[in-house]
C-alpha positions as CSV (number, residue, x, y, z in Angstrom):
1,X,10.6,11.6,4.6
2,X,10.2,8.2,6.1
3,X,8.2,5.3,5.1
4,X,6.6,3.2,8.5
5,X,4.9,0.2,8.1
6,X,2.5,-0.3,11.1
7,X,1.1,-3.8,9.5
8,X,0.6,-4.9,6.1
9,X,-1.7,-8.1,5.6
10,X,-5.0,-9.8,6.9
11,X,-4.4,-8.6,10.2
12,X,-4.4,-4.9,9.1
13,X,-2.6,-2.5,6.9
14,X,-1.4,1.4,7.6
15,X,1.8,2.9,6.6
16,X,3.1,6.4,6.8
17,X,4.2,9.0,5.1
18,X,6.2,11.4,7.5
19,X,8.8,13.8,8.5
20,X,8.9,16.2,11.0
21,X,6.0,18.2,10.2
22,X,3.6,16.5,7.7
23,X,2.3,12.5,7.7
24,X,0.1,10.8,5.0
25,X,-1.4,8.0,6.3
26,X,-2.2,5.5,3.6
27,X,-4.9,2.5,4.9
28,X,-6.9,2.7,8.2
29,X,-7.0,-1.1,9.0
30,X,-5.0,-0.2,12.2
31,X,-6.3,1.6,15.6
32,X,-6.0,5.0,15.3
33,X,-4.0,4.9,18.8
34,X,-1.4,2.8,17.4
35,X,-0.9,5.3,14.8
36,X,-0.9,8.2,17.5
37,X,2.2,5.9,18.8
38,X,4.1,6.0,15.6
39,X,3.8,9.4,15.7
40,X,4.5,10.5,19.2
41,X,1.2,11.6,19.5
42,X,1.7,14.7,17.2
43,X,-1.6,13.8,15.2
44,X,-1.6,17.8,14.2
45,X,0.9,16.9,11.5
46,X,-1.8,14.5,9.9
47,X,-2.6,16.3,6.4
48,X,-5.0,13.0,5.2
49,X,-5.8,9.8,4.7
50,X,-5.9,7.9,1.6
51,X,-8.0,4.6,1.9
52,X,-7.6,2.0,-0.8
53,X,-11.4,0.0,-0.3
54,X,-13.5,-1.0,2.2
55,X,-12.4,-4.1,3.5
56,X,-11.7,-3.9,7.2
57,X,-7.9,-5.0,7.0
58,X,-7.5,-1.5,5.2
59,X,-10.7,0.4,6.7
60,X,-11.9,-0.9,9.4
61,X,-10.6,2.7,12.2
62,X,-11.6,5.0,9.1
63,X,-14.4,6.1,11.4
64,X,-11.7,7.1,13.8
65,X,-10.4,9.6,11.4
66,X,-13.5,10.9,10.4
67,X,-14.7,11.5,13.8
68,X,-11.3,13.7,14.3
69,X,-11.7,15.7,11.5
70,X,-9.0,14.1,9.7
71,X,-9.4,14.8,5.6
72,X,-10.1,11.6,3.9
73,X,-9.8,10.2,0.3
74,X,-11.8,7.2,-0.3
75,X,-13.2,7.2,-4.1
76,X,-14.2,3.7,-3.9
77,X,-16.2,4.1,-0.5
78,X,-18.0,6.7,-1.1
79,X,-21.6,5.3,-0.3
80,X,-20.1,4.0,3.2
81,X,-17.9,7.0,4.2
82,X,-20.0,10.1,3.3
83,X,-17.3,12.3,4.0
84,X,-15.0,12.4,1.5
85,X,-12.4,15.0,0.6
86,X,-9.0,16.1,-1.2
87,X,-6.5,15.6,1.0
88,X,-4.7,19.1,1.3
89,X,-1.0,19.7,0.2
90,X,1.7,19.2,0.1
91,X,0.7,15.6,-1.1
92,X,-0.9,15.6,-4.4
93,X,-2.6,12.1,-4.8
94,X,-4.2,11.0,-7.8
95,X,-6.0,7.6,-8.1
96,X,-6.4,4.5,-10.5
97,X,-8.5,1.6,-10.6
98,X,-7.6,-1.9,-9.3
99,X,-9.0,-5.4,-9.8
100,X,-10.2,-6.6,-6.5
101,X,-13.7,-8.4,-5.6
102,X,-14.9,-4.6,-4.3
103,X,-14.1,-1.3,-5.8
104,X,-10.4,-0.7,-5.2
105,X,-7.9,2.5,-5.7
106,X,-4.4,3.2,-5.8
107,X,-2.3,6.4,-5.3
108,X,-0.1,7.9,-7.2
109,X,1.4,10.4,-4.8
110,X,3.6,13.0,-5.0
111,X,5.8,15.4,-2.7
112,X,8.6,17.7,-3.2
113,X,10.9,15.8,-1.0
114,X,9.8,12.0,-2.2
115,X,8.9,12.6,-5.8
116,X,6.3,10.0,-7.3
117,X,5.5,7.3,-5.3
118,X,3.3,4.5,-6.3
119,X,0.8,2.7,-4.0
120,X,-1.1,-0.4,-5.2
121,X,-2.4,-3.4,-3.2
122,X,-5.4,-6.1,-3.4
123,X,-5.0,-6.2,-6.9
124,X,-5.3,-9.1,-9.5
125,X,-2.6,-6.8,-11.3
126,X,-2.2,-3.0,-12.6
127,X,-2.9,-2.4,-16.1
128,X,-1.1,1.0,-16.5
129,X,2.6,1.8,-16.5
130,X,3.5,4.9,-14.7
131,X,7.1,7.2,-15.8
132,X,9.6,8.3,-13.5
133,X,8.4,6.5,-10.4
134,X,10.8,7.0,-7.5
135,X,9.4,4.9,-5.5
136,X,7.1,1.8,-5.8
137,X,5.0,0.1,-3.0
138,X,3.5,-3.0,-4.7
139,X,1.4,-6.0,-3.3
140,X,3.5,-9.5,-3.6
141,X,0.7,-11.5,-2.2
142,X,1.3,-14.9,-3.0
143,X,3.5,-17.9,-5.5
144,X,1.5,-19.7,-7.9
145,X,3.3,-22.8,-6.8
146,X,2.5,-22.4,-2.6
147,X,-1.5,-21.5,-3.0
148,X,-1.7,-24.9,-4.8
149,X,-0.3,-26.7,-2.2
150,X,-2.0,-24.7,0.3
151,X,-5.8,-24.0,-0.4
152,X,-8.8,-25.8,-2.4
153,X,-10.0,-25.1,-5.7
154,X,-12.4,-22.5,-5.4
155,X,-10.4,-20.6,-2.6
156,X,-7.4,-20.6,-5.0
157,X,-9.6,-19.1,-7.8
158,X,-10.7,-16.3,-5.7
159,X,-7.5,-15.4,-4.5
160,X,-6.0,-15.5,-7.9
161,X,-8.5,-13.1,-9.1
162,X,-8.5,-10.7,-6.3
163,X,-4.7,-10.4,-5.5
164,X,-1.0,-9.7,-7.0
165,X,0.9,-13.2,-7.9
166,X,4.6,-12.8,-7.3
167,X,5.5,-13.4,-10.9
168,X,2.8,-10.3,-11.5
169,X,4.8,-8.2,-9.3
170,X,7.9,-8.9,-11.1
171,X,6.4,-8.0,-14.3
172,X,5.2,-4.6,-13.0
173,X,8.2,-3.8,-11.3
174,X,10.5,-4.9,-14.9
175,X,7.9,-2.5,-17.1
176,X,7.9,0.3,-14.6
177,X,11.7,0.7,-13.2
178,X,13.6,3.8,-14.6
179,X,17.0,5.0,-13.5
180,X,14.9,7.5,-10.9
181,X,13.6,4.3,-9.0
182,X,14.9,4.4,-5.4
183,X,13.0,1.6,-3.5
184,X,10.7,-0.9,-4.1
185,X,8.3,-2.3,-1.0
186,X,6.6,-5.5,-1.0
187,X,3.2,-4.9,0.6
188,X,0.7,-8.1,1.9
189,X,2.5,-10.9,1.6
190,X,0.5,-13.9,2.6
191,X,1.6,-15.9,5.7
192,X,0.8,-19.1,3.9
193,X,1.7,-18.7,0.4
194,X,4.8,-16.6,0.2
195,X,8.5,-16.8,0.5
196,X,9.8,-13.7,1.9
197,X,13.5,-14.4,1.3
198,X,12.9,-15.7,-2.5
199,X,10.8,-12.7,-3.1
200,X,13.0,-10.3,-2.2
201,X,16.2,-11.5,-3.7
202,X,14.6,-12.4,-6.9
203,X,13.5,-8.8,-7.4
204,X,16.3,-7.4,-6.4
205,X,17.9,-9.2,-8.7
206,X,16.1,-6.8,-11.4
207,X,16.4,-3.4,-10.3
208,X,19.5,-1.7,-8.4
209,X,17.9,0.1,-5.9
210,X,17.1,-1.5,-2.5
211,X,13.9,-3.9,-1.9
212,X,11.7,-3.8,1.9
213,X,9.1,-6.2,2.6
214,X,6.4,-4.5,4.6
215,X,6.6,-6.4,8.0
216,X,5.2,-4.2,11.0
217,X,8.0,-2.2,12.4
218,X,9.7,-1.4,9.3
219,X,11.2,1.9,8.3
220,X,13.5,3.7,6.2
221,X,14.1,6.9,4.7
222,X,12.6,7.6,1.3
């Protein structure tokens, strides 16, 4: 099974977990037509879509999936979508709350081909620890040093309360790493307040498995 990144950041977020016959779409912040292209227009293999929260860069195109009759799991948006349902097997999806300025949800996704995959973005921190994770997709939005140089105090405080800082991301990975961990992917890096090279190198020093940065077009085997 592969992970494909179609977007990660304020311009739009969308990730695909897919093999030849199955696909789970994570986030609906990219036009559905882009997902169709990435799947060679074989949309029948989409088993469902999971969406973390209502902000447009994560949920703008959710209505296109609803219109297409694709199962939706967006627990933080029940009043908005009105069309929630559990995502069908072979993917098992469990949720946990995150810390953002609107209700926001993380996902623990299991599949026989990949084991246990954690997805968490747009959150100040994750308050839980998880055992035996095989893959981690985690926000690494900004560094405190770059943030203080880039924005006024009011915006700095909002970002601190709604997105994950580099050091917090490192702490989370350190607390949840295990011998079973096979990959880490850093999500939602800010254009102005992150340093991709430093983030990737320093987190790679913490773990033995590959560390990826979720730039548009990234694809790797899980």
